[in-house]
N, C-alpha and C positions, 0 to 999 in steps of 0.2 A: 127261032122264037124263044126257045128255052134259055139259050145263052144271052139273049138280049134282056130277058127278065132278070137274069143274074146280075148283069152289069148295072141295070137300074137299081137293083137292091144294094149293090156296093156303093153307089153314089149316095144313097140315103144314109148309109152307115157313116160315110166320110163326113157328111154334114153334122151328124150327131156328135162324132168324135171331135170335130172342130169346135162345136159349141161347148163341149166339155173342157177342151184344152185351153181355149182363149182365156177364160177367167183365171186358170192356174198360171198362165204366162203373165197375166197382168199382176197377179198376186206376187209371183216371184220377182217381177220387175219392181214392184212397190217395196218388197222386202229388201232388194238390193239398194234402193234409194234410202230406206230407213237405216240400213246397216252403214251406208256411206255417211249419213248424218251422225250416227253414233261414233264412227271412226274419227271424223273430223273433230267432234266434241272431245273425244279422248285425247287426241293430239293437242288440242288447245289446252286442255287441263294439264297434260304432261309438261308442256312448255311453261305454263304459268306457275305450277308448283315448283319446278326446277329453279326458275328465276327467283321466286319468292324465298326459297330456302337459302340460296346463295346470298341474296340481299340481307336476309335476317342474320346470317352468319357474319357477313362483313360489317354489319352495324351493331353487332352484339355488345361491343364495348360501350355503346351509348345507353345500355340498359335493355332489359327484355321488353319492356313496354314500347319503347321507341322502335326496337328491332321488329316487333310484331306489326306495328303500324306501317313501317316502311316496307316490310315484306308483303303486307296486304295491298299496298299501293301498287307495287310491281306486279303482283298477281292480277289485279284488275286491269292494269295497262296492257299486259300480255294477252289476257283473255278476250278483251273487247266488250261489246255491248252485253248488258244484262249478266254480269258475272255472278256466280254463286259466292257465298261468303266462306272464305277458307278458314280452317282451324289451324292456328300457329301455336305450337307448343315447344318446350325446351327441355327434353329429357337428357339423360347422360347414358353413355354406353357402359359396358362391363369394366372398362378401364377408368371410368370416371370422367372421360372426355366429354366436353359439351356437344350437344346435338341441337339442331333446329329441324323440327318436323312440321311439314305443311300438308294438310289433307283437305281435299275439296270434292264435293259431289254436285253434279249438274243434272237436273231432271229434264230429260229430252222428251218432248211431245212428238210422237211419231205421226207420220202422214197416212200410211197404209195399214201398219200393224195395229193402229188404234181401233180397227174394227173388231179386233180381239181384245176384250176389256182389260185383260191382265197385261197387255202390251201397249196400252194407250200412253202410259208414261214410263219411260225406262231410265232408272238412275245410272249415271256413269261416274265412277270415282277414280281418283288417282292420289298417290301419296309420294312425297319425296323427303328424304332425310339427308341432311348434310352434317357430317361429323367434323368438328374442329379438333384437329390433333394438337398435341402438346408442342410448344415452341421451346427449344433450348438454344439460347443465344448469348454470345459474349460480344460486347461493344468495346472496341479499342480506340482510344482517342489520343491524339497528339496534344500535349500541353507544353510544348517547347516555347521558348521566349519569343520566337518570330510570330507566333499566333496572335500576339497583341497588335503588332504593327500591320499585319496583312489582313486583318478583319476576321480571322478565324475564331478568336475568342468570343466576340459578340454573336457571331453566326451560330456557334455551337450552343451557347447559352439559350438561344432562341429555339433551335431546331431539335435538340435531343429530348427535352421534356415532351414536346409534341409527339415525337416519334415513339417513345416508350409508352405513352398513354394509349396508343393504338392496340396494345396487347393486354392480355388478361393477367391481373395481379394474382388471381386464384388458381389458374391452370398452367400458366407459362412460368418458366424460370429464366431469369436474365441476370447477367453479370456486367459490371463496368470495370474496365481496366484503362490505365493511362500511362503515358511514357513521355519523358524528356531525356535528361541524362541517365535516368534509370527508369524502371518500369514498376508498377505496383497495382494491386487490386483495390479499387476504390469501393466496390460493393461486390462481395462474393455471390456467386450464382445462387438464386433462390427466388421464392415467391415474394409478393408485396414489395416490388422493386421500384414502382413508379416514383413515389415520393423521395426515397433515399437517393436514387440515381439523379433525379432532377435537382435535388439539393446539392449533391456532390459536384455536378457540373456548374451550377450557379456560383459555388464558392471556390472553384478550382483556380489555382494560381498558375499562370503561364510564364515559365522561366526555365532556362537551361537549354541544353543541346537536344539532339534528336536521336535517342537510342531506340530507333524503330525497327530493330532487328526481329526476325522470326526464327532465328537459328535454333536447332535442337541441341540439347545438352544431354547426351546419353549417360554421362557420368555424374550428372547432377541430381540429387534427391530433392532439391528445393524448388518448389513451384511458386514461391511467393516473391522471389527477386530475380526470376529468370527472364528470358526474352518474351516480349508481350504476346506474340502469336502463339508460342508454345504454352505460355501460361493460360491464354484464352482456351486453347484446346483442352488443357487439363481441367479447366473449369467446366467446360461442356461435358467432358467425359466423366465427371464426378457425379452426374445425375443418373439415378437408377432408371433404366428403361425396361418395362415389362415385355416379354416375348409377344410379338404381334402388335404391339402398341403403335398407333400412328404418331410418329415423332418427326419433327423437322429441326435439324441442327444448322445453326447459322453463325458466321463470324462477320461482323461489320467493322471495317478497319478504315480509320480516317487519319490523314496526315497532311501537312503542308510542306513536307520536305522529302529528301531522299534518304532511304535507309542507308546509314553510313557508320553504324557502330555495332560491334559484335561483343560476345561474352564467352569467356573460357575460364577454366581452372588452371592455375599455374603453380608450380613448386617454386616458392620464393624464399623459403626459410634458410637456404644455404645447404652446405654439405651435410648429409646424413639426416636432414629434416624432411619428414614425409607429410608435413602439413600442406594442404592445398589452399590457395587463396583465390577467391572468385573476383575477377576483374572485368570491367567493361572497357573496351578500347575502340577508339574511332571518334566520330562526332564532328568531323570537319567536312565542309563541302568542297567542290572543285575550286581551285585557285591557290591551294596550299597543299603541301605534302605532309603536313603535321598530323599527328594522331594524339588525341587526348587519352589519358589514363583516368578512368572514372571509378568511383566507389559505388557498386550496385546497391549497397545498403543505405546510401545517403540520398535523400530527396532534396533537390535544389529549391523546392518551394516550402520546405518545412524546417523550422529552426531546430538545429541539433548541435549540441556542444561537441560531439565527437567528429563533426565534419569540418573541414577547413575550407574557407571561402577563398578561392583563387580565381581571379579574372571574372568575378561575378558568378561563377559556377560552384556552388557549395560542394558538389560531389566530385569536382575535378581534383585529382591528386597531383598530376604532373602532365607535362606535354612532351611528346616524343618528336624531336626534330630530325629530319633526314633519316628516319627509320630507327632511331634509338640505338645507334651502334655501340654506345657505352651503357646500355640498359636503361631502366626506368625505376622511379620510386614507386613502391607498391602500397604504401600506407600513408594516410594523411597525418598520422600521429608519429611518423618515423621518417627519417631521411635515408633509410636503407634502400639499396638497389636490389632488385629482384635477382636472386641467384638460385639455381636449381639444386637438386640433391647431390650433384657432383661438385658444386661450388662454382660452376660456370655461370657467367652473366647471361640472363635471358634476353635475347635480342630479336625474338620473333615469335610467331604463333603457329599452331598446327592447323593447316588448311584442310577443309573437306572438299573444296572445289577441285575437281580433276584438272582444270586448266592451270590452277596455281600449283598443284602438286607437280605437274609436268614442267612448269617454269614459273617462278624461280625455284620451286621445290621446297619441301619442309626442312627446317622452319622457315616461314615466310617473313621477311622483314616488316617491321611496323611502319608501313607507308600507306598514306591515305587511299591511294588507288587500289592497292591490294586488299586493304581492310573493307572498302566499299564493295569490291567484287565478291569477296567471301561472304559478306553480310547478305547481299542479294541472293547468292547461291543458297545459303542456308534458309532464307525466307521462302524461296521457291520450293525447296525440298519439303519444308514444313507444310506449305499449302498443298502440295501434291499428296503428302501423307494424310492430311485432314480430309481431302476430297475422296480418298480411296479407303477410308476407314470402313470396316464392316461391323455390324450389318447396316449402320446408319452413316452415310457420308455427310460431310459438312459443305454447305453452300457458302461461298465467300463473296462479299460485296465490298468494294474499295472505293474511297473517295480521295481525290487529290486537290488541294486548294492552293490557289495562287496564280496570278496572271503570268508569272515568269517561270512556271513549272516546265522544265525541259521536256520535249517530246520523248526522250529516252526514259525519263522518270514516269511519264504517263504510260508508256508501253510496259514498263516493269509492273506498275500497279495493275494494269489490265491482265498481265500474265498471272499475277497472284490470284485475281478473281476468276481466271479462265473465261475471259470475255470472248464470246463467239465472233465479235466483229474484228478481232485482232488475229494475226497470223500464228500466234503462239497457242491458239485454242486447241485443247485436247478433247476430241469429241467423245471419248470413252469416260470422261469425268464430268461431274455436275457443272453446269454452266452458271457462272455468276455474272457480275457486271461491274465495270469501272465507270465512275462518274467524275469527270473533270469539273471542278468548281472554279471557274476562271474570272468571274466578275467581282473581284475583290481588290481592295476593301470597299465597303459601302453597302447600301440597302439592297442592291442587286445581289450581292454576295449572300446575304442572309436568305433572300428569296430563292436563290439558286440551290443553296444547301437544303432548305426546307423541301424544295421540290424533289431533290434527290432522295431524301429520307422518305418522302411520301411514296415514291416509286418503289423503293425497297420494301416498305411496309405492305404495299399492294401485292408485290410478288410473294412475300412471305405468307400473307393471309390467304392468297389464292392456293398456295401449295399446302397450307394447313387444312384446307377444306376438301373433303371427299364426298 
């Protein structure tokens, strides 16, 4: 009997404990539901402010007012029903780089926690900050004579101003270079570039050959009449970058032809003369073995009394036929044949390409095929050097215009860009992209080029934003 009474007493206690625990279980279950609601709200806020900051940054060139409106629209679309009003501001970081900051707070009305007055409404906040880094970019354009007939002239005049207007006059620095029989800097790298670059392209005269080489000149102190890719690299590297600053370096290279001309210093003054003469040589496409001798200081689209107009190319001094076995004229104001310090006639150039060094060996005869091979080798080495610069590598984007552009030329331009879709891609170096512009001439050509520039701009702006 005594034991039975104890059992009955235990049962009574269990009921009491159950009555006490059930409300607690319900409370914890309700708490879990409210916490879940808060978590979902926080996730929506995070997605919404992230999307808003990126949109604000991408549209910042349209002005802060427009950027704020578009950022808010994206925030509302991502959040869904009854979105809170986000605060969109435009601070700068310690480097002066532009930022877009979006902050939003949603007041969540709880279901179970509201029985505790202080938890009836719980504010949930989130903030996202996008920093737009500094763009350092050189644009290199082909202004050779063929650009007029194949539609490249009109396409560039339309596309380039739109492209540069996508970037910031006040925070980015951009240069414009161009080449035909020679290369030049049309606008040195700097701020406030949109108007002068647009004007330079609209007034550019397209005439002359295609000195589209990128070869390096380790013995050359002159960056104003050198190979265009090397000159572009020098422009980019002239900009001061602060330690830790978010910077993106870019080269955009456009051509309608094959790189087929190189540049070197030659001793041409004869026996005992140590004066070096800078000469461009090459410039002929397949179908001839001739090599043009060009004055790198003469522009074929600028009137200059010191330049001689031969065969329509103001900068062309002479033509090497069959490799120039008897030498070449080295000055437009003289009929002298280039002779070196020993008095021997100069009949070849010094190759950097190991394949040419192996055969036919240095000096290499002035023949079109050899010059073209050397030119492309130097350009590839320049591109590799730019992509592996430390601490900031250069991303390269190339465009090739013309319906008759050979597959080998397209593959070469893709190699310069380190395009991942080609077999020459080097996965340890920054990936760029090659854009073939083949619908030329005509309105489709302009549209295709504009589209390519738009894609490049999108890739640049995406990388500029952190």
